[in-house]
C-alpha positions as CSV (number, residue, x, y, z in Angstrom):
1,M,13.3,20.4,-1.6
2,S,13.5,18.2,-4.7
3,M,10.4,17.4,-6.7
4,I,10.3,13.8,-5.6
5,R,10.7,14.6,-1.9
6,R,8.0,17.3,-2.3
7,I,5.7,14.7,-3.9
8,A,6.4,12.2,-1.2
9,A,5.7,14.7,1.5
10,I,2.3,15.6,-0.1
11,L,1.5,11.9,-0.4
12,L,2.1,11.3,3.2
13,A,0.1,14.4,4.3
14,A,-2.7,13.4,1.9
15,A,-2.9,9.9,3.3
16,A,-3.0,11.2,6.9
17,A,-5.7,13.6,6.0
18,A,-7.7,10.9,4.2
19,L,-7.6,8.8,7.3
20,C,-8.4,11.5,9.8
21,G,-10.9,10.3,12.3
22,C,-10.2,6.6,11.5
23,T,-8.7,4.1,13.9
24,A,-6.0,2.2,12.2
25,P,-3.2,-0.2,13.2
26,A,0.3,1.1,13.0
27,P,1.2,1.6,9.3
28,H,3.7,-0.6,7.7
29,G,7.1,1.2,7.5
30,G,6.4,3.9,10.1
31,E,4.4,7.1,10.2
32,A,7.1,9.4,8.9
33,P,9.6,9.4,6.1
34,K,12.7,7.4,6.9
35,S,15.8,6.2,5.1
36,N,16.2,2.4,5.0
37,G,19.9,2.7,4.2
38,T,19.6,1.9,0.5
39,G,19.0,5.5,-0.7
40,F,15.2,5.4,-1.0
41,E,12.6,6.6,1.4
42,V,9.3,5.0,2.4
43,F,6.0,6.7,3.0
44,A,3.3,4.3,4.2
45,A,-0.4,5.0,4.4
46,S,-2.2,3.7,7.4
47,R,-4.8,1.0,6.8
48,L,-8.5,1.5,7.3
49,N,-10.3,-0.1,10.3
50,P,-14.0,0.5,9.6
51,S,-16.8,-0.5,11.9
52,A,-19.2,-3.2,10.9
53,A,-21.9,-0.6,10.3
54,S,-19.7,1.4,7.9
55,R,-18.7,-1.7,6.0
56,I,-22.4,-2.6,5.5
57,E,-23.1,0.9,4.4
58,A,-20.1,1.0,2.0
59,A,-21.2,-2.3,0.5
60,E,-24.2,-0.6,-1.1
61,A,-21.8,1.7,-3.1
62,V,-19.3,-0.9,-4.3
63,P,-18.9,-0.6,-8.1
64,D,-20.7,-2.9,-10.4
65,M,-18.0,-5.3,-11.6
66,R,-20.3,-7.9,-13.3
67,A,-19.3,-7.1,-16.9
68,F,-15.7,-6.7,-16.0
69,T,-15.5,-10.0,-14.2
70,R,-17.3,-11.8,-17.0
71,S,-14.9,-10.5,-19.6
72,L,-11.7,-10.9,-17.6
73,Y,-12.4,-14.5,-16.4
74,A,-13.6,-15.6,-19.8
75,E,-10.2,-14.5,-21.2
76,L,-8.2,-16.2,-18.4
77,L,-10.3,-19.4,-18.6
78,A,-9.6,-19.6,-22.3
79,E,-5.9,-19.1,-21.8
80,A,-5.7,-21.7,-19.0
81,G,-7.2,-24.6,-21.1
82,A,-6.9,-27.7,-19.0
83,E,-4.9,-25.9,-16.2
84,N,-6.3,-24.3,-13.1
85,A,-7.5,-20.7,-13.5
86,V,-7.5,-18.4,-10.5
87,C,-7.7,-14.7,-10.4
88,S,-8.9,-11.8,-8.3
89,P,-11.2,-9.5,-10.3
90,A,-11.2,-7.0,-7.4
91,S,-7.4,-6.7,-7.4
92,V,-7.2,-6.2,-11.2
93,Y,-10.1,-3.7,-11.0
94,I,-8.4,-1.5,-8.4
95,A,-5.0,-1.7,-10.1
96,L,-6.5,-0.6,-13.4
97,A,-8.5,2.2,-11.6
98,M,-5.1,3.5,-10.3
99,L,-3.8,3.4,-13.9
100,A,-6.7,5.4,-15.0
101,E,-5.8,8.1,-12.5
102,I,-2.3,8.7,-14.0
103,T,-3.3,8.4,-17.7
104,G,-5.4,10.5,-20.1
105,G,-6.9,10.6,-23.5
106,S,-7.8,7.4,-25.3
107,T,-5.6,5.4,-22.8
108,R,-7.8,6.4,-19.9
109,D,-11.0,6.1,-22.0
110,E,-10.2,2.5,-22.9
111,I,-9.4,1.6,-19.2
112,M,-12.6,3.3,-18.1
113,N,-14.7,1.4,-20.7
114,A,-13.2,-1.9,-19.6
115,L,-14.0,-1.1,-16.0
116,G,-17.5,0.0,-16.8
117,A,-16.9,3.4,-15.1
118,K,-18.7,6.5,-16.4
119,D,-16.2,9.0,-15.0
120,L,-13.3,9.4,-12.6
121,S,-15.6,10.7,-9.8
122,A,-17.8,7.6,-9.9
123,L,-14.7,5.4,-10.1
124,R,-13.1,7.0,-7.1
125,S,-16.3,6.7,-5.0
126,G,-16.7,3.1,-6.0
127,V,-13.1,2.1,-5.1
128,A,-13.3,4.0,-1.8
129,A,-16.5,2.0,-1.0
130,L,-14.8,-1.3,-2.0
131,L,-11.8,-0.6,0.2
132,T,-14.1,0.1,3.2
133,A,-16.5,-2.7,2.6
134,E,-13.8,-5.3,2.2
135,T,-11.5,-4.3,5.1
136,A,-11.7,-6.3,8.4
137,D,-9.2,-7.6,10.9
138,D,-11.1,-8.6,14.0
139,G,-9.1,-11.7,15.0
140,K,-11.6,-14.0,13.4
141,T,-11.6,-12.7,9.8
142,T,-8.8,-10.9,8.0
143,S,-9.7,-9.1,4.8
144,L,-7.1,-6.5,3.8
145,I,-6.5,-4.5,0.6
146,G,-3.2,-2.8,0.0
147,N,-2.1,-0.3,-2.7
148,S,1.3,1.2,-3.4
149,V,3.1,3.4,-5.8
150,W,6.8,2.9,-6.8
151,L,8.5,5.9,-8.3
152,N,11.8,6.5,-10.1
153,K,13.5,9.0,-7.9
154,D,15.3,10.7,-10.8
155,L,12.1,11.7,-12.6
156,E,9.6,14.5,-12.0
157,Y,5.9,13.8,-11.5
158,R,2.9,15.9,-11.5
159,E,1.4,16.0,-8.0
160,E,-2.4,15.9,-8.5
161,P,-2.7,12.2,-9.7
162,L,-0.3,11.1,-7.0
163,K,-2.3,13.0,-4.4
164,Q,-5.5,11.2,-5.6
165,L,-3.8,7.8,-5.3
166,A,-2.9,8.7,-1.7
167,E,-6.3,10.1,-0.7
168,V,-8.7,7.7,-2.4
169,Y,-6.7,4.5,-2.8
170,L,-4.6,4.9,0.4
171,A,-1.6,4.0,-1.7
172,S,1.8,4.0,0.1
173,S,4.5,5.6,-1.9
174,F,8.1,4.5,-2.4
175,S,10.8,6.2,-4.4
176,G,14.2,4.8,-5.5
177,D,16.4,3.7,-8.3
178,P,14.6,1.0,-10.4
179,T,17.9,-0.6,-11.3
180,D,18.8,-1.0,-7.6
181,E,18.3,-4.6,-6.5
182,A,17.5,-3.3,-3.0
183,F,14.6,-1.3,-4.4
184,A,13.3,-4.3,-6.3
185,E,13.6,-6.4,-3.1
186,A,11.5,-3.7,-1.3
187,L,8.7,-4.1,-3.9
188,R,8.8,-7.9,-3.5
189,G,8.9,-7.5,0.3
190,W,5.9,-5.2,0.3
191,I,4.0,-7.7,-1.8
192,N,4.9,-10.6,0.4
193,E,4.1,-8.7,3.6
194,N,0.7,-7.8,2.3
195,T,-0.2,-11.3,1.0
196,G,1.0,-13.3,4.0
197,D,3.9,-14.8,2.0
198,L,1.3,-16.9,0.0
199,L,2.7,-15.6,-3.3
200,K,6.4,-15.4,-2.5
201,D,7.4,-17.6,-5.5
202,S,5.3,-15.6,-7.9
203,A,6.6,-12.3,-6.6
204,S,10.2,-13.3,-6.9
205,S,10.4,-12.0,-10.5
206,L,8.8,-8.6,-9.9
207,R,10.8,-5.4,-10.4
208,P,9.8,-1.7,-10.3
209,G,9.3,-0.1,-13.7
210,T,11.7,2.6,-15.0
211,V,9.0,5.2,-14.7
212,I,6.4,3.9,-12.2
213,S,4.8,0.8,-10.9
214,L,1.3,0.5,-9.3
215,A,0.7,-2.5,-7.0
216,N,-2.5,-3.9,-5.4
217,T,-2.7,-6.7,-3.0
218,I,-5.6,-8.6,-1.4
219,Y,-5.4,-11.0,1.5
220,F,-8.3,-12.9,2.9
221,K,-8.6,-15.4,5.7
222,A,-11.7,-16.7,7.3
223,G,-13.0,-19.8,9.0
224,W,-16.1,-21.8,8.1
225,Q,-19.3,-21.2,10.1
226,D,-19.6,-25.0,10.1
227,K,-16.1,-26.5,10.1
228,F,-15.4,-29.9,8.5
229,P,-14.7,-32.5,11.2
230,A,-11.2,-33.6,10.6
231,E,-12.0,-37.2,11.6
232,L,-14.3,-37.5,8.6
233,T,-11.6,-36.6,6.1
234,E,-10.5,-39.5,4.0
235,D,-8.8,-40.2,0.6
236,A,-11.0,-40.3,-2.5
237,V,-10.5,-40.0,-6.2
238,F,-10.7,-36.6,-8.0
239,H,-11.3,-37.0,-11.8
240,G,-9.3,-34.2,-13.3
241,T,-8.5,-33.0,-16.8
242,K,-5.1,-34.7,-16.6
243,G,-6.3,-37.9,-15.1
244,D,-7.4,-39.3,-11.8
245,A,-5.7,-38.3,-8.5
246,T,-6.3,-39.6,-5.0
247,V,-6.5,-36.7,-2.6
248,P,-8.0,-36.0,0.9
249,F,-11.7,-35.3,0.8
250,M,-13.4,-33.4,3.5
251,H,-17.0,-34.3,4.6
252,N,-19.7,-32.2,6.3
253,T,-23.4,-32.1,6.7
254,I,-24.9,-28.6,6.6
255,L,-28.4,-28.0,7.8
256,G,-30.1,-25.2,5.9
257,G,-27.4,-25.0,3.2
258,S,-28.0,-22.8,0.3
259,V,-28.5,-24.8,-2.9
260,I,-29.0,-23.6,-6.5
261,E,-30.1,-26.0,-9.2
262,G,-28.9,-24.1,-12.3
263,D,-28.7,-24.6,-16.0
264,G,-26.2,-27.4,-16.3
265,F,-24.9,-27.3,-12.7
266,I,-25.8,-27.6,-9.0
267,S,-24.4,-25.2,-6.5
268,A,-23.9,-25.1,-2.7
269,A,-22.5,-22.4,-0.5
270,L,-20.4,-22.5,2.7
271,D,-20.8,-19.5,5.0
272,F,-17.8,-17.9,6.7
273,N,-18.0,-17.3,10.4
274,E,-19.2,-13.9,11.8
275,G,-21.1,-13.1,8.5
276,A,-17.8,-12.5,6.6
277,G,-19.3,-13.8,3.4
278,E,-19.5,-17.2,1.7
279,M,-17.7,-19.5,-0.7
280,R,-20.0,-21.0,-3.3
281,F,-19.2,-24.1,-5.3
282,F,-20.6,-25.0,-8.8
283,L,-20.5,-28.6,-9.9
284,P,-21.2,-29.0,-13.7
285,D,-23.6,-31.8,-14.6
286,E,-22.1,-35.0,-15.9
287,G,-20.7,-34.5,-19.4
288,K,-20.3,-30.7,-19.0
289,T,-17.2,-28.8,-18.4
290,P,-16.7,-25.6,-16.3
291,A,-16.4,-23.6,-19.5
292,D,-19.7,-25.0,-20.7
293,V,-21.6,-23.7,-17.7
294,M,-19.6,-20.5,-17.0
295,P,-22.2,-18.1,-18.5
296,A,-24.9,-19.6,-16.4
297,V,-22.6,-19.6,-13.3
298,M,-21.9,-15.9,-13.8
299,D,-25.6,-15.2,-14.1
300,A,-26.2,-17.0,-10.8
301,V,-23.3,-15.3,-9.1
302,F,-24.5,-11.8,-10.0
303,S,-28.2,-12.4,-9.8
304,G,-28.3,-12.1,-6.0
305,E,-30.2,-15.3,-5.8
306,G,-29.7,-16.9,-2.4
307,G,-30.7,-20.4,-3.3
308,S,-33.0,-22.8,-1.5
309,A,-32.4,-24.0,2.1
310,A,-31.7,-27.7,2.2
311,L,-29.8,-30.4,4.1
312,V,-26.5,-30.6,2.2
313,K,-24.1,-33.5,2.6
314,L,-20.9,-32.0,1.1
315,A,-17.8,-33.9,0.1
316,M,-14.9,-31.8,-1.3
317,P,-11.2,-32.1,-1.6
318,R,-8.8,-30.0,0.3
319,F,-7.2,-27.8,-2.3
320,D,-4.4,-25.3,-2.8
321,V,-4.6,-23.7,-6.3
322,G,-3.1,-20.7,-7.9
323,T,-2.4,-18.9,-11.1
324,D,0.5,-16.6,-12.1
325,C,-0.1,-14.8,-15.3
326,E,0.4,-11.8,-17.6
327,L,-2.8,-9.8,-18.1
328,I,-1.9,-7.7,-21.2
329,P,-3.3,-10.2,-23.7
330,A,-6.6,-10.5,-21.8
331,L,-6.9,-6.7,-21.4
332,K,-6.2,-6.2,-25.1
333,A,-9.1,-8.5,-25.9
334,M,-11.2,-6.4,-23.6
335,G,-10.4,-3.2,-25.6
336,V,-7.5,-1.8,-23.6
337,N,-4.8,-1.2,-26.2
338,S,-3.2,2.2,-26.3
339,A,-1.8,1.7,-22.8
340,F,0.6,-0.8,-24.3
341,G,1.8,1.3,-27.1
342,A,1.8,5.1,-27.4
343,A,0.3,5.5,-23.9
344,D,-0.9,8.9,-22.7
345,F,0.7,9.5,-19.3
346,E,0.3,13.3,-19.6
347,P,-1.6,13.7,-16.3
348,L,1.4,12.3,-14.4
349,L,4.4,12.9,-16.6
350,G,3.6,15.8,-18.8
351,D,5.4,15.5,-22.2
352,A,7.5,12.5,-21.1
353,D,6.9,9.2,-22.9
354,A,6.0,5.9,-21.2
355,T,4.2,2.7,-21.9
356,V,2.8,-0.1,-19.8
357,S,5.2,-3.0,-20.3
358,R,3.8,-5.5,-17.9
359,I,0.7,-6.3,-15.9
360,A,1.6,-9.2,-13.6
361,H,-1.2,-10.9,-11.7
362,A,-1.0,-13.8,-9.2
363,A,-3.7,-15.4,-7.1
364,R,-3.8,-18.4,-4.7
365,V,-6.6,-20.0,-2.7
366,K,-6.1,-22.6,0.0
367,V,-9.1,-24.5,1.5
368,D,-9.0,-27.0,4.4
369,E,-11.2,-28.2,7.3
370,E,-10.9,-24.9,9.1
371,G,-11.6,-22.4,6.4
372,I,-9.9,-20.4,3.6
373,E,-6.8,-18.4,3.1
374,A,-6.4,-16.5,-0.2
375,A,-4.2,-13.8,-1.6
376,A,-3.7,-11.9,-4.9
377,Y,-1.6,-9.2,-6.3
378,T,-1.7,-7.1,-9.5
379,V,1.4,-5.0,-10.4
380,I,1.2,-2.6,-13.4
381,T,4.7,-1.6,-14.6
382,A,5.3,1.4,-16.8
383,D,8.7,2.0,-18.5
384,G,10.0,4.9,-20.4
385,A,9.4,4.9,-24.2
386,M,12.3,5.5,-26.5
387,L,12.7,9.2,-27.3
388,V,12.5,9.9,-31.0
389,E,14.3,13.1,-32.1
390,K,14.4,12.5,-35.9
391,N,12.1,11.0,-38.4
392,Y,13.2,9.0,-41.5
393,E,11.4,7.7,-44.5
394,I,13.3,5.0,-46.4
395,V,12.1,3.8,-49.8
396,L,14.1,0.9,-51.4
397,D,13.5,2.0,-54.9
398,R,17.1,1.7,-56.2
399,P,19.8,-0.9,-55.7
400,F,20.3,-1.9,-52.1
401,I,22.2,-4.4,-50.0
402,F,20.8,-6.9,-47.5
403,V,22.4,-9.0,-44.7
404,V,20.8,-11.9,-42.9
405,T,22.3,-12.9,-39.5
406,G,21.6,-15.9,-37.3
407,V,21.1,-16.1,-33.5
408,S,24.9,-15.9,-33.0
409,G,25.1,-12.7,-35.1
410,A,27.0,-14.4,-37.8
411,P,26.1,-13.3,-41.4
412,L,24.1,-16.2,-42.9
413,F,23.4,-14.3,-46.1
414,I,24.5,-11.1,-47.7
415,G,23.5,-9.7,-51.1
416,T,23.0,-6.8,-53.3
417,V,19.8,-6.2,-55.2
418,N,20.6,-4.4,-58.3
419,T,17.6,-5.4,-60.5
420,L,14.2,-6.9,-60.0
């Protein structure tokens, strides 16, 4: 049995063992390895289906993502400027946690520091709790997190980190030729299937890395506890950063709404039905921007403050906003650097060289009278680094020649430096 087939078999067995005793819907792609006719095989881990009690219990052990969320969103907000800025901190957190599993040395240390995780054991426990706490599909609320691993079938991988990805992260594994368009289409198809096709346009450019790709998806759909009466929706003006726009505004009156009067903002929350959570809105005071009040907003978000009960008359636009971005600049600003250069993939690849070449993130949130539908993905792509077999040191300390070429390759300048 080839190494890649042996790894895939271990992943499948590990995923099954991890889910032993859990009731789960039929896994995507079938319960056993199968050829899809394009030369690669699919091993799909079943989804969790935790009880309400186990979700509540798991919520107590979810990792502290306050510092990570503050840093990540501050970077993305600065990059967005006057544009909309949407992201899923949980999606990025889980994807980076998977990257920590397959890296070592300073590469892993930088990732762990950015995540605020003290060690791998604590990270694994936290992610497992997050997966359990945020998984529901009861016909009224859908909250699903998916993870997957995309392997180059021609490379050999160490088994232990892949086993951890299957057991802890419930990561489905796929192996194939990264240059094969069918394999790339399989990655895009997996993303679309697990995000309700909300991010289809963003996913159209995704391709597997030449070494490995790690993918996370989050899909969330829930109705309001107090729906907005459709007959009250009417056009009004939204004063945006790019000028005024007339859009449909929804109206509702909420008895006992949760209101926070913060430093530079006022906030109200809308509950999802069946206790599935809430969506809180923060309106900056006149003359202030979202960036001005973001620190105070983050304090309010993570303080656990519930706000004061009040009668709230809320008017808000229907909206459908999203962001499609590259996260490497933001993560470099957060102290993750070596992953994008001489990355240490020794736990997964041994002596083989690889570097993270792309971290693609997309998120979209749609809100209307009925409720919310949202999705996000984070895909970390690692490609092979150039193998260096010889070292050279060149010192131009004697006459030398230079050639300057343009975009066409034509020689624009040529010269010889004989004396300085």
